[in-house]
C-alpha angles and dihedrals in degrees: 000000000000090000091052091051091047093049091047092049092050092047093050093047090053091052091049092050094047097053093081097236091128091052090048091053091050092048092046092049092049092049092046091051090054093047093047093049090050090050091047093049093049095043103050138055122262090255092058093043090050089056091063112135105169148313135242122194133177136177118253133176107295098007146339133300118217129190120193114203122213135189117278091039096284122139140188119213128203135187110211129194143156122237090211137358096266098047128091122252119276118207127202 
């Protein structure tokens, strides 16, 4: 019985890994980072943009959250999503 459960668990984990959902999350996160940096760069002055220190992004239900870190401990947060599968990310 233990062997059957182990085999079933391994089989299901292989199916889950092969469906591409991890790759989709990586692609979505990469696209959202690009969209959020574009939005940040076009929305703020050169002084604020020059204070850029880094970005952190993570997938959430329905999109991606992105947080841009600035000098002096400030940060700008964006929620990014697609309206449909073929459209680019939109960040607010």
